[in-house]
N, C-alpha and C positions, 0 to 999 in steps of 0.2 A: 535590469529589472529589479534587482535587490537594493541597489544604492543610488540609482538615478544618475550615475556618472556616465559620461560618453564612452562608448566602446572604441577601441583602437583596432588597427588592422589585425586580423586573425582571431579576434574575439567575436563571440556570437551569443546573444541573449543575456548572458551573465559574464561580468568582467572577471579577469584573472584574480584580482584582489579578493572578490567575494568568494570565488571558488576555493581560494586558499584559506579564507578565514571562517567559512561555514564549519561549525563544530561537527566532527565526525564521531560515530560511535564505535566503529571497528567490530561491531557485533558479528559480522559475517565470519570472522576468524576465531570467535570464542564460543564454544559450545557451553551451554548452561549459563549464558549471559542473563542479565537482569530482565531483558525483554522476554526471553523464554520463561524465566521464573514467574513472570506476571501471569502466565497462562497455566502454570502447574495447578492441578486440581480443578481446573475450569473446562478445559478441552484438551484433546490429544493432538499435539503438534510434534513434528520431527525436529524442526529448527526454526529460528526466528532471527530477523535482522532488520535494521533500519539505517538509512543513510546518515541521518543527522538528528540533532536534538531540537525539539520544538518547545520554545519558551517565549515569553514576552520580549519583544524587541529583537528576536533572532532573525537573521536574514532568510533562513529557510521558511519561517512563518510568513514573511513578506512574499516570498516566491509562491508559496502554496496558496496564499490569498489571491494573488494575481491569476494563478492557474484556475482556481475554483470559481471565482466571481468576476473576473475581468476578461474572460475569454482568451487568455493566453495559453492555449493548449500546447504550444511549442515548448513551454517550460517543462511540462510533464514528460514530453517525449525526450527532450535533451537530458534531463536529470535521470530519467529511466534508463536511457542508453549509457550514460556515464556510470550509474550504479550497476547496471547489468554487466558491464565489463569488469567491474571490481568483483562482483559476485562470482562471475565465471572464472576469473583468474585465481580466486581464493579457494576454489573447489566447492563453494557453497551450493552451486547448481548441480552438482553431480547426482545423477539418479532421478532428477526431476524430468517429468514427461510433458507437462502442459502448464501454461500460465493462465490463471483465472482471475480477472479483476473483480473486486467487490462491486456489486451492482447498485445503481440508483433506481428508485421507483421510476417507471416510464414517464409519469407526469412531471417529476422533478427533472428528468433528463430532457424532456421537451422544453421545459422552462429555460434550462441552462444551455441546451443545444448540444451537449456532449456529457460524457462521464469522465471526470478527471482521472479516475483509476484506469480507464481504457488507455488514456494517453501514456501514463506511466508504464503500463503493461506492454504497450507497443514498443516503447524505447528499450525495455528490458529484453523483449523478444528479439529485437534487431541485434542486440549485443550478444545474446546467449544462443541465438539460432534455435529457438523453441517456439512452438505454435501457441497462439493466444485463442481462447474460446470465451467470448462474452455472452454466450447463450446457455451456460451451464447452470448458473444460479440466478434466480429471479427474486426481486423484492415484491412482496405481496401488498404491502400497505405503505402509503406515503407518510413517513414519520416526520416530525419536526427536526429542527437543527439540534445536534448533540452538544453544541458548543457550551451552553450554559448549564448543562445537566451534571449532577453528581454521578458517582459510579453506579449506584443502585438505579437511579432514574434512567441512566443511559441503558442499562441492561433491560429494564422494563420496556424502554422505547423500541428495542429491537427484538425482544423475545418472540419467537415464532413468526418473524416477518420474512424469513428467507426460505425458499424451496428450491430443490434441485430439479430442474425440468428435464434433464437428459442424463439420468443415472447410468444408462447403458454406455454412454460415451466416456465415462471416467473409471469404470470398474478396473481394479488392479493397478491404477496409475498413482504416481506421486505428483501431486498438484502444488503449484506455487500460487498462493492467494495474495493478491496485491491490492494495497490501499494507499491513500495519500498520507494519513496521519493515524497513529495509534495513540489515543489519549488514555482511556481506561482499558481498552481491549474488548469492550462489549460487542461492538459490531463484528470484529474478527471472530470472536468466540461464537457468536450466533451462526456465522457462515461456516466455520469449521465444523460445528456440531451438525449443521444441516448436511454437509458433505459426507460426514461419517454415517449419519442415519440413512443416507441414500445408497450406500454401498461400501465395498471393500476398497478403501483408498488410504493413502498417506497424504498428509497436508503439512506444508511448510508455509511460513508467512513472511512477507516483506513489505515495508512501507518507506516512503521518502523520509519520514520523521517519526520520532517517538517522544512523548511528553517527558520532560526532564525527570520527573519522579520515577519513571520506568527505566531510566538509564543510570541511576545511582546505585 
């Protein structure tokens, strides 16, 4: 799915060559990494990690595009499972009680047929043996694509758009918030703040990829 090469026996969805060449961040093993720093002063998180680096021409960008817009849900599940195993083995998942995917607006989800973050969360859940709840956060307004927006415009586009619908289900828990890509962090920031406003929780964040500027 990343390079269009034929798969060989034992390979599935993504060839071994792509899996080996996808740029990794190793953020799961480094506290105070640059992704965590991107949220300092914006919202309260315990830790942050991303599997890969998202930039023009990167194979992870191709894979996420296929996942989001081409109906290839299995990419999210596979990469989520792969990264969930890495997160678990590194100790990153220690103390986490529940996995919460970043929601789409219901109308957007009907158009797409699924939420790509649900697929990723499902894969992480299978590897980490933790429950997923996709009914905790709701998106109130259908916003436009964030792809072409600058940081402030992205923040304005998501400000106040998320609400926690079941605060009683998360009180006292450490939640893992999951999304596909962190570009400026505005969507994650809005979700994290909504979770904290709803009750006494801890929040860590994970994505399949982070923009290159957040990894330097």
